[in-house]
C-alpha positions in Angstrom: -48.3 -6.0 -24.9 -51.3 -8.1 -23.9 -51.0 -12.0 -24.2 -54.0 -13.3 -26.1 -56.4 -15.4 -24.3 -56.1 -18.1 -26.8 -52.4 -18.7 -26.1 -51.0 -21.6 -24.0 -50.0 -19.8 -20.9 -47.6 -22.6 -20.0 -45.7 -22.1 -23.1 -45.6 -18.5 -22.6 -44.3 -19.0 -19.2 -41.5 -21.3 -20.5 -40.7 -18.2 -23.1 -40.3 -15.9 -20.1 -38.0 -18.3 -18.3 -36.1 -19.1 -21.6 -35.4 -15.5 -22.2 -34.0 -14.9 -18.7 -31.9 -17.6 -19.0 -30.6 -16.3 -22.1 -29.9 -12.8 -20.7 -28.4 -14.3 -17.6 -25.8 -16.1 -19.8 -24.8 -13.1 -21.7 -24.4 -10.9 -18.5 -21.9 -13.9 -17.2 -20.4 -14.2 -20.4 -19.7 -17.6 -22.4 -16.0 -17.2 -20.9 -13.7 -15.5 -18.6 -13.0 -12.6 -21.2 -16.8 -12.0 -22.0 -19.5 -10.5 -20.2 -18.7 -9.9 -16.6 -15.4 -11.5 -17.0 -15.8 -13.6 -14.1 -13.3 -16.4 -13.0 -13.4 -19.8 -14.2 -13.8 -21.3 -10.8 -16.4 -18.8 -9.6 -20.2 -19.5 -8.8 -21.4 -17.1 -11.8 -19.4 -19.5 -13.9 -20.6 -22.4 -12.5 -24.3 -21.3 -12.8 -23.7 -20.5 -16.7 -22.1 -24.0 -16.9 -25.4 -25.8 -15.4 -27.7 -24.1 -17.9 -25.3 -24.3 -20.9 -27.1 -27.3 -22.6 -30.8 -25.8 -22.0 -31.1 -22.1 -22.4 -31.0 -22.0 -26.5 -32.6 -25.4 -26.9 -35.4 -24.3 -24.6 -35.8 -21.1 -26.8 -35.7 -23.1 -30.0 -38.2 -25.7 -29.0 -40.7 -23.0 -28.2 -40.1 -21.5 -31.6 -40.9 -25.0 -33.0 -43.9 -25.4 -31.0 -45.0 -21.9 -32.1 -44.4 -22.5 -35.6 -46.4 -25.8 -35.7 -49.7 -23.6 -34.9 -49.2 -22.2 -38.3 -46.9 -24.1 -40.5 -46.2 -23.4 -44.0 -48.0 -24.9 -46.8 -47.0 -25.6 -50.6 -49.2 -22.7 -51.5 -48.1 -20.2 -49.0 -44.2 -21.1 -49.1 -42.8 -18.1 -50.7 -44.8 -15.7 -48.7 -43.8 -17.7 -45.6 -40.2 -17.3 -46.5 -40.6 -13.6 -47.3 -42.1 -12.9 -43.8 -39.3 -14.8 -42.1 -36.7 -12.6 -44.1 -38.4 -9.7 -42.6 -39.0 -11.1 -39.2 -35.4 -12.4 -38.9 -32.9 -11.1 -41.3 -33.8 -7.5 -41.3 -33.4 -7.2 -37.5 -29.9 -9.3 -37.9 -28.9 -6.5 -40.2 -30.1 -3.3 -38.5 -30.0 -4.2 -34.9 -26.7 -6.5 -35.3 -25.3 -3.4 -37.3 -26.3 -1.0 -34.4 -24.4 -3.2 -32.0 -21.6 -3.6 -34.1 -21.2 0.1 -34.3 -21.9 0.8 -30.6 -19.3 -1.9 -29.7 -16.6 0.2 -32.1 -17.4 3.6 -30.5 -18.2 3.2 -26.9 -15.4 2.9 -24.6 -15.5 -0.2 -22.1 -17.0 -2.8 -24.4 -15.6 -6.4 -24.3 -14.9 -6.2 -28.0 -14.5 -3.9 -30.6 -14.3 -4.4 -34.7 -13.0 -2.4 -37.6 -16.0 -0.6 -38.9 -14.7 -1.1 -42.4 -15.5 -4.7 -41.8 -19.2 -4.3 -40.6 -20.3 -6.2 -44.0 -19.2 -9.4 -42.4 -22.2 -9.6 -40.1 -24.1 -10.5 -43.4 -21.9 -13.5 -44.1 -20.5 -14.6 -40.6 -22.1 -15.2 -37.2 -21.7 -12.3 -35.3 -21.7 -12.3 -31.3 -25.1 -13.3 -29.9 -26.8 -12.7 -33.3 -25.6 -16.0 -34.7 -29.0 -17.3 -33.5 -30.8 -15.3 -36.4 -29.4 -16.6 -39.6 -29.1 -19.9 -37.9 -33.0 -20.1 -37.0 -33.5 -18.6 -40.5 -32.0 -21.5 -42.1 -34.2 -23.8 -39.7 -37.4 -22.4 -40.9 -36.3 -22.6 -44.3 -35.6 -26.3 -44.3 -38.6 -27.1 -42.0 -40.9 -25.1 -44.1 -40.1 -27.1 -47.2 -40.5 -30.3 -45.3 -43.9 -29.4 -44.2 -44.9 -28.1 -47.6 -44.4 -31.4 -49.1 -46.0 -33.1 -46.1 -43.1 -34.9 -44.4 -43.7 -34.0 -40.8 -47.4 -35.0 -40.7 -47.4 -38.5 -39.2 -45.5 -39.4 -36.2 -43.1 -42.0 -38.1 -42.1 -39.3 -40.6 -41.4 -36.9 -37.6 -39.4 -39.7 -35.9 -37.5 -40.4 -38.9 -36.7 -36.6 -39.7 -35.7 -36.3 -36.1 -33.2 -39.2 -36.3 -31.8 -37.7 -39.5 -31.3 -34.2 -37.8 -29.4 -35.8 -34.9 -27.2 -37.7 -37.6 -26.4 -34.2 -39.3 -25.4 -32.9 -35.9 -22.9 -35.8 -35.4 -21.6 -35.5 -38.9 -21.0 -31.7 -38.2 -19.3 -32.6 -34.5 -17.0 -35.5 -36.0 -16.7 -35.0 -39.8 -16.6 -31.2 -40.4 -13.0 -29.8 -39.3 -13.6 -26.5 -37.1 -11.4 -24.7 -39.5 -14.2 -24.9 -41.9 -15.7 -21.0 -42.1 -19.1 -20.9 -40.5 -20.7 -19.1 -43.6 -24.2 -18.0 -42.6 -24.1 -19.8 -39.4 -24.8 -23.2 -41.1 -23.1 -24.9 -38.5 -25.3 -23.5 -35.6 -28.4 -24.1 -37.6 -27.3 -27.9 -37.5 -27.3 -27.5 -33.9 -30.6 -25.8 -33.6 -32.7 -28.2 -36.1 -33.5 -31.2 -33.7 -34.9 -29.0 -31.3 -37.1 -27.1 -33.4 -38.2 -30.5 -34.6 -38.8 -31.4 -31.1 -40.9 -28.6 -30.6 -43.1 -29.5 -33.6 -43.4 -33.1 -32.2 -44.5 -31.9 -28.7 -47.1 -30.0 -30.6 -48.4 -32.2 -33.2 -47.8 -35.6 -31.1 -48.9 -34.7 -27.6 -50.2 -38.4 -26.9 -46.4 -39.4 -27.3 -44.8 -36.9 -25.6 -47.3 -36.8 -22.6 -47.1 -40.6 -21.9 -46.3 -40.9 -18.4 -43.9 -43.6 -18.8 -42.2 -41.4 -21.4 -41.8 -38.6 -19.0 -40.4 -40.5 -16.2 -37.8 -42.1 -18.5 -36.8 -38.6 -19.8 -37.0 -37.4 -16.3 -34.6 -40.0 -15.2 -32.4 -39.4 -18.3 -32.2 -35.6 -17.5 -31.4 -36.2 -13.6 -28.3 -38.6 -14.8 -27.3 -36.2 -17.2 -27.2 -33.3 -15.1 -25.3 -35.3 -12.4 -22.5 -36.4 -14.8 -22.3 -32.8 -16.0 -21.9 -31.4 -12.4 -19.1 -34.4 -12.1 -17.6 -32.9 -15.0 -17.5 -29.5 -13.5 -15.6 -31.0 -10.6 -13.1 -33.2 -12.6 -14.8 -36.4 -11.5 -15.3 -37.2 -15.0 -13.6 -36.0 -18.1 -15.5 -33.0 -19.7 -15.3 -34.1 -23.0 -18.1 -36.5 -22.7 -20.5 -33.5 -22.4 -19.9 -32.6 -26.1 -17.7 -35.4 -27.8 -19.8 -37.8 -25.9 -23.2 -36.4 -26.7 -24.2 -36.0 -23.2 -24.7 -32.1 -23.6 -27.1 -32.9 -26.4 -28.9 -35.5 -24.4 -29.3 -33.1 -21.5 -30.7 -30.5 -23.9 -33.3 -33.0 -25.5 -34.3 -34.5 -22.2 -34.5 -30.9 -20.3 -36.6 -29.4 -22.9 -39.3 -32.3 -22.9 -39.3 -32.1 -19.2 -39.6 -28.4 -19.2 -42.6 -28.6 -21.5 -44.4 -31.3 -19.5 -44.3 -29.1 -16.4 -47.2 -27.1 -17.5 -46.1 -24.2 -15.2 -48.1 -21.1 -15.5 -46.6 -17.9 -13.8 -48.2 -14.7 -14.7 -45.0 -12.3 -14.6 -43.1 -14.9 -16.8 -46.0 -14.9 -19.2 -45.6 -11.0 -19.3 -42.1 -11.0 -19.8 -42.3 -13.9 -22.5 -44.8 -11.5 -24.5 -41.6 -9.4 -25.3 -39.0 -12.3 -25.5 -38.0 -11.8 -29.2 -37.5 -7.7 -28.4 -35.6 -8.6 -25.5 -33.3 -11.2 -27.3 -32.6 -8.4 -29.9 -31.9 -5.7 -27.6 -30.8 -7.2 -24.4 -27.0 -6.8 -25.2 -27.3 -3.0 -25.2 -28.8 -3.1 -21.5 -26.5 -5.7 -20.0 -23.2 -3.9 -21.5 -24.6 -0.6 -20.7 -25.4 -1.6 -17.2 -22.0 -3.0 -16.5 -20.2 -0.2 -18.0 -22.3 2.3 -15.9 -21.7 0.7 -12.7 -18.0 0.4 -13.2 -17.9 4.0 -14.3 -19.0 5.0 -10.7 -16.9 2.8 -9.2 -18.8 -0.2 -8.5 -17.0 -3.5 -9.3 -18.5 -6.0 -6.9 -20.1 -8.9 -9.0 -23.5 -9.0 -6.8 -24.7 -5.5 -8.0 -23.1 -5.8 -11.4 -25.0 -9.0 -12.1 -28.5 -8.0 -10.8 -28.5 -4.4 -12.3 -26.9 -5.7 -15.7 -29.8 -8.6 -15.7 -32.8 -6.2 -14.9 -31.4 -3.4 -17.5 -31.0 -6.1 -20.1 -34.5 -7.5 -19.5 -36.5 -4.1 -19.4 -34.8 -1.7 -21.5 -35.7 -3.7 -24.4 -39.4 -3.1 -23.4 -39.0 0.4 -23.3 -37.2 0.0 -27.0 -40.0 -1.8 -28.4 -42.6 0.7 -27.1 -40.6 3.5 -29.0 -39.8 1.6 -32.1 -43.1 0.2 -32.7 -44.7 3.5 -33.2 -42.9 4.3 -36.4 -43.5 2.0 -39.4 -39.8 1.9 -40.5 -38.3 1.2 -37.4 -41.2 -1.4 -36.4 -40.1 -3.3 -39.7 -36.4 -2.9 -39.8 -35.6 -3.2 -35.9 -38.6 -5.3 -34.7 -39.2 -7.4 -38.0 -42.6 -6.6 -37.9 -45.1 -5.6 -40.7 -44.6 -2.1 -41.9 -48.1 -1.3 -41.5 -49.4 -2.1 -37.9 -52.4 -4.5 -38.0 -55.5 -2.6 -36.6 -56.8 -3.7 -33.1 -59.7 -6.0 -33.0 -62.8 -4.9 -31.4 
């Protein structure tokens, strides 16, 4: 896949970085019973913890920034939504379904579910694919706001952003954890503020590029990360990260600082061009690499980590090359148009 000349290479670099952080997180696993099953006091668990509040927020802010390039309008709202159904929900069903079946059939996977319950992936968030229904609802909400021109001026954007933070606070404090997470609505509430930030960075660049604003944001990020590390070493109570909102503060400040870095790294730009496919299929590679190494007797964390990471990043590139050649697989598994657009000459 060739990156188009008119793309912002710094954003494409961030996209590549974001997908690496996502894959690294899934290689390690969110807890000691997932991924590599590393101990809670290990270096890899510490690494996962350090980037916990930056991975998915960065991925989501980039999605918001890209959306702002071609936002929804009232006259194309229906077609915009249908395209998101194809782009997001079809891969959720078919890639998620394939992963569900493989987890059930292949020995050595960390989790297995009854095949008779596969229908549940349509209603409840399923493993790493929770992001897809959550992002779909974010697109639905934002497209409606944009269609009615409620995000065009900075004061409008700021009000909406504050409301999304209030909604997230409501979710964390008021909605009991026992409430079923139908269609990943709880995750959608979490992603929404970061998507709105992405739109804001694109539309109100003069605000987000103000040097005083950047310095203040950077200082907030450094302080937040310092407190986060103190929580790791039990110097402060870990509840401050979630219940105290510090994790959200780290995420918000971090993504803004990332965007203002303006890094341009060619190999990350190349990797970023495959980011969505890597997200969809990396779990096949990370789990497969880990299981293969353990089958041949390699259990050391270092080779398992790096082999799983590399396989998770590059197997999806091969999968995209294969699936994109056929109309039906291109649409169902990659979320692309049934008919491939002709190349421009």
